[in-house]
C-alpha positions in Angstrom: -19.7 1.3 16.7 -17.4 3.3 18.5 -14.8 4.9 16.1 -11.5 7.1 16.5 -10.7 10.1 14.9 -7.1 11.0 15.1 -5.6 14.2 16.9 -5.5 17.5 15.2 -1.8 17.8 15.0 -2.3 15.0 12.5 -4.5 16.8 10.0 -2.5 19.6 10.3 0.8 17.7 9.5 -1.3 16.5 6.5 -2.1 19.4 5.1 1.2 20.7 5.5 2.7 17.7 3.8 -0.4 17.8 1.0 0.6 21.7 0.3 4.4 20.9 -0.2 3.0 17.4 -2.6 0.9 20.0 -4.5 4.2 21.7 -6.2 4.9 18.5 -7.7 1.2 17.5 -9.0 0.2 18.5 -12.4 4.0 17.3 -14.1 3.3 15.3 -16.6 6.3 13.0 -16.3 5.2 12.7 -12.1 1.7 12.2 -12.4 2.2 9.3 -14.9 4.6 7.9 -12.8 2.6 8.0 -9.4 -0.9 7.2 -11.0 0.9 4.0 -12.5 2.3 3.1 -9.9 -0.8 3.9 -7.7 -3.0 1.1 -10.4 -0.2 -1.2 -10.1 -0.8 -1.5 -6.4 -4.4 -2.0 -6.8 -6.3 -5.5 -5.2 -2.3 -6.3 -4.8 -2.2 -6.8 -8.3 1.9 -6.0 -8.9 2.9 -8.1 -5.6 1.0 -11.2 -6.9 2.8 -10.9 -10.4 6.2 -10.5 -8.8 5.2 -13.5 -7.0 3.8 -15.6 -10.1 6.4 -14.7 -12.2 8.9 -16.3 -9.1 6.9 -19.1 -9.1 7.5 -19.9 -12.9 11.2 -20.5 -12.1 9.8 -23.9 -10.9 11.1 -23.9 -7.9 9.4 -25.0 -4.9 9.8 -22.3 -2.4 9.0 -19.9 -4.8 5.9 -21.6 -4.9 5.4 -21.6 -1.7 6.3 -17.8 -1.7 3.3 -17.5 -4.1 0.7 -18.9 -2.0 2.0 -17.6 1.1 1.9 -14.2 -0.4 -1.8 -14.9 -1.8 -2.6 -15.9 1.4 -1.0 -12.8 3.9 -2.5 -9.9 0.6 -5.8 -11.9 1.8 -5.4 -11.8 5.4 -4.0 -8.0 4.9 -7.1 -6.4 3.3 -9.7 -8.3 5.3 -7.9 -6.7 8.6 -7.4 -3.6 7.1 -10.8 -2.9 5.3 -13.3 -5.4 7.0 -11.6 -4.3 10.9 -9.1 -1.4 11.1 -10.9 1.1 8.2 -14.3 0.5 10.7 -12.5 1.5 13.3 -11.6 5.4 11.8 -14.2 5.7 8.9 -11.9 8.9 7.6 -12.6 11.4 5.0 -10.6 10.8 2.3 -8.8 14.3 0.9 -10.8 16.7 -1.2 -9.7 16.3 -4.9 -10.4 19.5 -6.8 -10.4 19.4 -11.0 -10.1 16.4 -13.0 -7.5 13.6 -12.5 -4.8 13.5 -15.4 -5.3 9.6 -15.3 -7.9 6.9 -14.8 -8.5 6.3 -10.7 -10.2 3.7 -9.2 -12.0 5.6 -6.4 -12.5 3.6 -3.4 -15.6 3.7 -1.1 -13.6 3.2 2.3 -12.1 4.5 5.0 -9.0 6.9 4.4 -7.6 5.1 7.1 -5.4 3.1 7.1 -4.0 2.9 3.6 -4.2 -0.2 2.6 -2.1 0.2 -0.3 0.9 0.7 1.8 -0.1 -1.5 4.1 -0.5 -4.6 1.2 2.7 -2.8 0.0 4.9 -3.4 3.1 3.5 -6.8 4.0 4.4 -7.9 0.5 7.8 -5.8 0.4 8.7 -8.4 3.7 7.6 -11.8 2.4 9.1 -11.3 -1.0 12.7 -10.3 0.1 12.7 -13.3 1.5 12.9 -15.3 -1.7 13.2 -13.1 -4.4 16.6 -13.2 -6.8 16.1 -9.5 -7.0 17.7 -7.5 -3.9 15.6 -6.1 -1.2 16.1 -2.5 -1.9 14.5 -3.2 -4.6 11.5 -4.4 -3.5 11.4 -1.6 -0.7 11.5 1.4 -3.4 8.4 -0.2 -5.2 7.3 -0.5 -2.1 7.5 3.2 -1.2 7.1 4.2 -4.6 3.1 2.3 -4.3 2.4 3.6 -0.6 3.6 7.7 -1.6 1.9 7.6 -4.5 -1.6 7.4 -2.8 -0.7 10.9 -1.2 0.6 12.4 -4.5 -3.1 11.2 -6.6 -4.7 12.5 -3.8 -6.6 9.2 -2.5 -5.0 9.0 1.0 -3.1 11.7 3.6 0.0 11.5 4.6 -0.7 9.9 7.7 -3.1 7.1 6.5 -0.1 6.3 4.5 1.9 6.4 7.4 -0.2 4.2 9.6 -0.8 1.3 6.5 3.5 1.4 6.4 3.1 0.3 10.4 0.2 -2.1 9.8 2.0 -3.5 7.2 5.3 -4.1 9.3 3.2 -5.8 11.6 1.5 -8.3 9.1 4.2 -8.8 7.1 6.5 -9.9 9.9 3.8 -12.0 11.8 3.2 -13.9 8.8 6.8 -14.4 7.8 7.0 -15.9 11.5 4.1 -17.8 11.2 4.1 -19.6 8.0 7.9 -19.7 7.0 8.5 -21.5 3.8 12.1 -22.6 3.9 
């Protein structure tokens, strides 16, 4: 199978961003926030929980939104983990030392970030039906996505690529599976 390599300029940018990010790593409060966000993003748990809470309202719209979210995250996972990641097989960043908090270490390629893809996909979908304003969901998505750089599981370009893919998947599903 043919695999692709990202350009050297992307690696250089990733290194500069990682060096800049290093200035806030190790702060106990910042670490706790980002490690928690990273854990909440595992397997799309935060997004399914949010859609599930909305569905508890008994609204048929929110029930359909929950089903659509589950389907969307399943599609996103297959597309990213069984498709795109196999095309790149990029190494994850090297983390030296002990992590301040527990963290699941994925065995898949670093590019793209599945947390970022699912976060943006979910933000697009949940913003359509949630009584909570869309900027809050986008803020949570940004926190989950950027947490992957903070915990050194992804490079910044993995996160950016994942977010772009999430825009595509979320927009496509929103149009193909209307719930109104």
